[in-house]
C-alpha positions in Angstrom: 9.2 -28.8 36.4 11.2 -31.6 34.8 14.3 -30.9 33.8 13.5 -31.6 30.0 10.7 -29.5 29.9 12.9 -26.3 31.0 14.0 -25.7 27.1 11.5 -24.8 24.2 12.6 -27.4 21.3 9.7 -27.5 18.7 8.9 -24.7 17.1 7.4 -25.5 14.1 4.3 -26.9 15.3 2.6 -23.8 16.8 -1.1 -23.2 15.9 -0.3 -20.1 13.8 -2.1 -18.5 10.9 0.5 -18.6 8.1 0.7 -18.9 3.9 2.8 -21.7 2.6 5.3 -23.8 4.3 6.8 -23.6 7.5 10.7 -22.7 7.0 12.8 -24.3 9.9 16.5 -24.0 10.3 18.6 -25.1 13.1 17.4 -23.1 16.1 14.3 -21.0 14.2 11.3 -21.4 12.8 9.7 -18.5 10.3 5.9 -18.5 9.8 5.3 -16.5 6.8 2.0 -14.6 7.2 -1.0 -14.8 4.5 -2.0 -11.6 2.6 -4.6 -10.4 4.7 -2.7 -10.7 8.4 0.3 -9.4 6.6 -1.6 -6.2 5.2 -3.3 -5.8 8.6 -0.4 -5.8 10.6 1.5 -3.4 8.6 -1.1 -0.8 9.5 -0.4 -1.6 12.9 3.1 -1.1 12.9 2.8 2.0 10.1 4.2 -0.1 7.0 2.9 -0.5 3.7 3.1 -3.6 1.3 5.7 -5.4 3.3 5.5 -9.0 3.6 6.0 -10.0 7.2 6.6 -13.5 9.0 6.7 -15.0 12.6 10.1 -15.9 13.6 9.8 -18.0 16.7 13.6 -18.9 18.3 14.0 -22.3 20.2 16.1 -23.3 23.0 17.8 -26.0 20.1 21.8 -26.1 20.3 23.6 -26.8 17.3 27.2 -27.5 17.1 29.4 -29.1 14.3 25.9 -29.1 12.1 24.2 -31.2 14.8 21.9 -31.0 17.4 23.0 -32.2 21.1 20.8 -33.4 24.1 21.3 -34.1 27.7 21.4 -37.2 30.0 18.5 -36.0 31.7 16.3 -35.4 28.7 17.2 -31.6 27.9 17.3 -31.1 24.1 18.2 -27.7 24.0 19.8 -24.9 26.8 16.8 -23.3 28.7 16.9 -19.3 28.0 19.3 -19.6 25.2 16.7 -18.7 22.6 15.3 -15.6 24.8 18.9 -14.6 25.2 20.0 -14.6 21.3 16.7 -12.4 20.7 17.5 -10.2 23.8 21.2 -9.4 22.3 20.5 -9.4 18.7 17.5 -6.8 19.2 19.6 -4.6 21.2 22.5 -4.5 18.7 20.3 -3.7 16.1 18.4 -1.0 18.0 22.0 0.2 19.0 23.1 0.4 15.0 19.9 2.6 14.2 20.9 5.0 17.0 24.1 5.2 15.9 22.9 5.8 11.9 24.3 2.6 10.5 21.3 0.9 8.9 18.0 -0.7 9.6 17.1 -4.0 10.2 14.1 -7.1 9.5 12.6 -6.7 13.0 9.2 -4.9 12.9 8.0 -5.9 16.6 9.2 -8.3 19.2 5.8 -9.5 20.9 7.3 -11.9 22.9 11.2 -12.6 24.1 11.0 -15.8 21.5 9.1 -14.1 18.7 10.0 -11.5 16.7 7.7 -9.9 13.5 10.5 -9.5 10.6 9.6 -8.1 6.9 10.8 -9.6 4.1 14.2 -8.7 2.7 16.1 -10.3 -0.5 19.2 -11.7 1.1 22.7 -11.2 -0.5 24.5 -14.8 -0.6 27.2 -13.7 1.4 28.1 -14.6 5.0 29.9 -11.1 6.0 32.6 -12.4 8.5 35.0 -10.0 10.4 37.9 -11.0 12.2 40.2 -9.0 14.6 42.0 -11.9 16.0 44.0 -14.8 14.5 42.1 -18.0 16.0 39.6 -21.0 15.5 39.9 -22.2 11.7 41.7 -19.0 10.3 44.7 -20.2 12.9 44.5 -23.6 12.0 44.9 -22.6 8.0 47.7 -20.5 9.3 49.5 -22.9 11.4 49.6 -25.5 8.2 51.4 -22.9 6.4 48.6 -20.8 4.5 49.8 -17.1 4.3 46.3 -15.8 2.9 42.7 -16.0 3.9 40.2 -14.5 1.4 42.8 -13.4 -0.9 44.0 -11.3 1.9 47.6 -11.9 2.6 48.9 -12.3 5.9 52.3 -11.5 7.5 54.9 -14.1 8.7 55.4 -14.8 12.6 51.9 -14.3 14.0 51.2 -16.2 17.0 47.7 -17.9 18.1 45.0 -15.8 19.6 47.5 -12.5 18.5 45.2 -9.4 17.8 45.5 -8.3 14.2 46.7 -5.1 13.1 43.7 -4.4 11.2 40.1 -5.6 11.3 39.8 -8.5 8.3 37.0 -9.0 6.6 36.7 -12.5 5.3 33.5 -13.3 3.4 31.9 -16.9 2.9 28.9 -18.3 0.6 25.4 -18.0 2.0 24.5 -21.5 0.1 25.5 -23.1 -3.0 27.0 -20.4 -5.7 27.6 -21.6 -9.0 30.3 -19.4 -10.4 34.0 -19.9 -12.0 36.3 -20.6 -9.5 33.9 -21.1 -6.6 33.7 -24.7 -5.3 29.7 -25.4 -5.4 29.4 -26.0 -1.2 27.9 -23.7 1.4 30.1 -21.6 3.7 33.3 -21.7 1.2 35.8 -18.5 1.5 35.5 -16.2 -1.4 37.7 -13.1 -2.0 36.3 -9.7 -2.6 37.3 -9.9 -6.3 34.8 -13.0 -6.5 32.0 -11.2 -5.4 32.8 -8.1 -7.4 33.0 -10.3 -10.7 29.7 -12.3 -9.9 27.3 -9.4 -8.8 24.3 -11.2 -10.1 25.1 -14.6 -8.2 25.7 -13.1 -4.9 22.7 -11.0 -5.5 24.2 -7.5 -5.1 22.7 -4.6 -7.1 25.9 -3.1 -7.9 29.4 -2.8 -6.8 28.9 0.5 -4.5 26.7 -1.8 -2.5 29.5 -4.4 -1.7 31.2 -1.5 0.0 28.6 -0.6 1.5 28.1 -4.0 3.2 31.7 -3.6 3.9 31.4 -0.5 5.9 28.1 -1.6 7.8 30.3 -4.7 9.1 33.3 -2.7 10.2 31.2 -0.1 11.7 29.0 -2.3 13.1 32.2 -4.7 14.3 33.8 -1.4 16.2 30.6 -0.5 17.8 29.8 -3.5 19.3 33.6 -4.2 20.5 33.6 -0.9 22.3 30.9 -1.8 24.1 31.9 -5.1 24.9 34.9 -3.7 26.3 33.2 -1.9 28.8 31.8 -5.1 30.2 35.2 -7.0 30.2 34.7 -8.8 26.7 36.6 -9.2 24.0 35.1 -9.0 20.7 37.0 -11.7 18.7 35.3 -12.2 15.4 31.8 -12.4 14.3 29.1 -13.0 11.2 26.5 -10.6 9.9 24.1 -11.3 7.1 22.5 -8.6 4.9 19.8 -8.4 2.5 17.4 -5.6 0.4 14.2 -4.4 1.1 12.4 -1.7 -1.1 12.3 -2.1 -4.9 14.9 -0.6 -7.7 16.5 2.8 -7.1 14.6 2.8 -3.9 16.3 -0.5 -2.5 18.6 -0.5 0.5 20.6 -2.9 2.4 19.4 -3.8 5.9 20.8 -6.0 8.7 19.1 -9.3 8.6 19.4 -12.6 10.9 20.8 -12.0 14.0 23.8 -9.8 15.0 26.3 -9.8 17.5 25.2 -12.9 19.4 27.1 -15.7 21.0 26.0 -17.9 18.7 27.5 -15.7 15.4 30.1 -14.5 17.4 33.3 -15.1 19.2 33.8 -13.4 22.9 36.5 -13.7 25.3 37.0 -12.9 28.9 39.1 -9.7 28.6 41.0 -9.5 32.0 42.1 -13.4 31.0 43.2 -12.6 27.7 45.3 -9.8 28.8 47.1 -12.4 31.2 47.9 -14.9 28.4 44.6 -17.0 28.9 41.7 -17.5 26.8 38.1 -18.3 28.5 35.5 -18.6 25.5 32.4 -17.2 26.8 30.2 -17.7 23.5 29.1 -20.9 21.7 32.8 -22.1 21.2 32.7 -22.5 25.1 30.0 -25.1 24.1 32.0 -26.5 21.5 35.0 -27.0 23.8 33.1 -28.6 26.4 31.4 -31.1 23.5 35.3 -31.5 22.2 36.2 -32.8 25.8 33.4 -34.8 26.4 32.9 -37.1 23.3 35.2 -40.4 23.0 36.8 -39.2 19.8 37.4 -35.5 19.2 38.2 -36.4 15.6 34.6 -37.4 14.9 33.6 -33.9 15.4 36.2 -32.0 13.4 36.8 -34.3 10.6 34.4 -33.6 7.8 35.1 -37.2 5.9 33.3 -38.6 9.2 30.3 -36.9 8.9 28.0 -39.7 8.9 29.7 -41.2 12.1 29.1 -37.8 13.6 25.5 -37.7 13.0 25.5 -41.2 14.7 27.2 -40.0 17.6 24.8 -37.1 18.1 21.7 -39.4 18.1 23.4 -41.6 20.8 25.7 -39.3 22.8 24.4 -37.3 26.1 26.2 -34.6 27.9 25.4 -33.8 31.5 22.7 -32.0 32.5 24.7 -29.8 34.7 26.9 -29.1 31.4 23.9 -27.8 29.4 22.9 -25.8 32.5 26.5 -24.3 32.5 25.8 -22.7 29.1 22.8 -21.7 29.9 23.9 -19.4 32.6 26.5 -18.1 30.3 24.0 -17.1 28.0 21.9 -15.5 30.2 24.4 -13.6 31.9 25.8 -12.1 29.1 22.2 -11.2 27.7 22.0 -9.3 30.9 25.4 -7.6 31.0 25.0 -6.8 27.7 21.5 -5.1 27.3 21.6 -3.9 31.3 18.0 -5.9 31.6 17.0 -8.9 33.3 16.0 -11.7 31.1 12.2 -12.8 31.0 11.7 -16.2 32.3 8.4 -18.5 31.4 7.6 -22.2 32.8 5.3 -22.4 29.9 6.8 -20.9 27.1 4.5 -22.2 24.4 1.9 -21.2 25.7 2.9 -17.6 26.7 3.9 -17.5 23.1 0.3 -18.2 22.2 -1.0 -15.6 25.1 1.2 -12.9 23.3 0.2 -13.5 19.6 -3.3 -14.0 20.4 -4.5 -10.4 20.6 -2.4 -9.9 16.8 -5.0 -12.2 15.3 -2.6 -14.8 14.1 -3.3 -17.7 16.1 -5.6 -20.4 15.0 
């Protein structure tokens, strides 16, 4: 197999029955089922009245808001999609086992495909931080002594463990409310959320406390389990949404949780010796920073047009992409305790897996 064929890149052109348009993000494509197929699959999986979708994950790699490729034609990281799905599914299951909250996954008919239920997302990126690093450290180093309205003490050191877990939310999409810039991914305070419950799509103030508890408890569960395999859980992002109506509505986990794309992991033994080895998507970001001719293009938001041009022309080495592939697959196998399924023809395998469900054209 040619190296360029080892990653599943295109996920928005599968011959799947669906209603409406296909929604594609940076790494996933979502096919909302028509009413007939949704009702039929609800019956199969013991649900009633749910709107269901097929969520197909790719191997695309996004960093600094751009997609990246290799010299040999790789347009993604082989095995990355299956690794992310396996890790997220594992944590979703553990959360349910420990009595946290449910999630949007109904079934996983293929390692690259979830059947998901429709949820009404809250417009908050739920972020938790246990260590001062990344953007938080850069802001602190420049003199800021608060994050999301939370005061920070003097004398903190880069990569230091914080005394307590910090919940530092940001906006999900464009929010129109007093004092909040109309930009995606803007830091916000707890008070701003409570003052604009409708805008952030929370049902009431109690649900703000619920999301914070689910975030903190989920963080600690993942942190404890990662510690057992020699990893430090540094920070993460969860997303939440509602299912059900009225008084029956409840918050569930949506999107993905605890993956190396949405979280930061470090090697624990090296950290205890004073060294940092990134073992998540940050590993790829560092690799990219050390490979491009001008690092400032990637970190300077005022040079976004140059960054897009760079991403269209710059190529990483195949060996670099495969190094990231090995990291993701190794993490998935260590976390889940199971080997990751491999495929030489993922597109056809997906269609073969979905055909018995009656959703292939």
